N, C-alpha and C positions, 0 to 999 in steps of 0.2 A: 324457419325462422323458432326459435326457441323463447318461452316465457322472459327470460333474461332479454332478450334485444327486441322484442316485441314493442319496444319504446323505444328509439336509435341514441343512441348516448349523446351527450351533450356536442357541439362543438369544442374545439380544444379552448380557444378565445374564454368560451364559455366558462367552461370547466376549473381554467385558471383562476377567474374571477370568484368561481364559489369554494373552490377551495382553499384560495389566500383569506377569504373573508372567513371561512371556520378556522384558520388557521389563527386569526391575529384573534380569536375570539376563547379559543380554544387551548391546551396543554394536556399531556396525558400524564398518567404516572408513571410509567417509567422515564419522560423527559423530566418530571421534577424530581426522582428519585437521583436520575445521573447527574443533575445542578447540583443538586444538596450534595452529592457522595465527591464531586471536582473540586467545592468551596464556590460553585457559579452562582452564587445568590444574587443576582440582581434583579429578586420580586422578595416581598412579602408573603411567607403562605401564613390564610386564615383559615381556621378549622371554624365555623359558619353555623354548627347546630349543635342542641344538646345542652345540658346541664354542664357546671363546673365537675359534678362528677364523673359523667359520663366522659369527657376531655381526659380527665386524670387516668379513667382505666385505659383508654385505646387512644391515641391518636397519630398521626403524620409526624414523624421526627421533626423537628423545626418548627412545629407550625403555632402559631398563637392562636388562642379561644379568645375568639371575638364573634360572638351571635348576632345574628344579621338585625335583629331586632336593639340591637346597641350599636348600629352604627350608625355616626349621625355628626355632622361636619365640626364641631368641637372635637369629639373623639377621633377623628382624621387628622388634626391639624398635628398631633405627634409625630406626620410622617411629611416630607415634601411634597410638593404637589405632582412631583414626576414618577413618583414610586409605582412601581407596576405591581396590584396585589395580583395573587393567584388561592381563589377561592374553594372550598370541595365542602361537601356536607356527608351525608351515609351516604350514599348512593345514588344510581339508576332511579330509585324508586323515591325519592328526596329530592324538593325541591328549594333547599335555603340556599343552596349555593349561587343558582337562579334569581333570588331575592336580593343576596349581599349583592352580586354583581351589576342588578342594575340599581342597588342604592346607589355603588360606589360608581358607575356609570353617569348618574343623577347630580352626582357632586362633582362630575370632571376627574374621576380619575381612572388612571387607565387598569384595566383588571381583562385576566384571563379565567376561566373554569378550568379545574382540573376533574376533565371527564372520570368517572367511573368511581369517583371520591374513596372513602374508605371501602367499600365494596371492593373497586378496581384496585388498591392498594393490596388489599387481602390476597385476591386472585390473581396478582402478580408475583405473591411471596414475598413482597417487603413486608420489613421488621419497623414495628411498631413501638411508639415512645409511649412513656406512662409516667405516672405525678403532676403537677399544678406547673412545672418548668414543660419548656418548648422539646427539651435535649435536642437528641442530635442524630444525623444518619452517619455511622461511622461507615 
């Protein structure tokens, strides 16, 4: 028996429940990039950390800058209740996206976290936008 199988894999039903739950809460950089490239933006992408200057230097194309501290019921009234939000932060070492996702969920808003954040986006070799506007992924 190896260290890998020392603990037996979960039964299929448990694995289905686990991975379905994860996918309901998370997406990844490649899925976001693919959706952006194909114009399938049925979500609002939020860059939820950093200063306006940091956002202007580098952000995921199409992302709006809305720091998690500024997520309020009043601010979120700009979007219909059913709007899906995808949040990201600097990367695995940052919990800003978790804070934003929690705030959005507490406001009753559908939300997913883009795992990897800016670090993951860079690791995938995907292009960044710069400037004050969201930009787009061509």
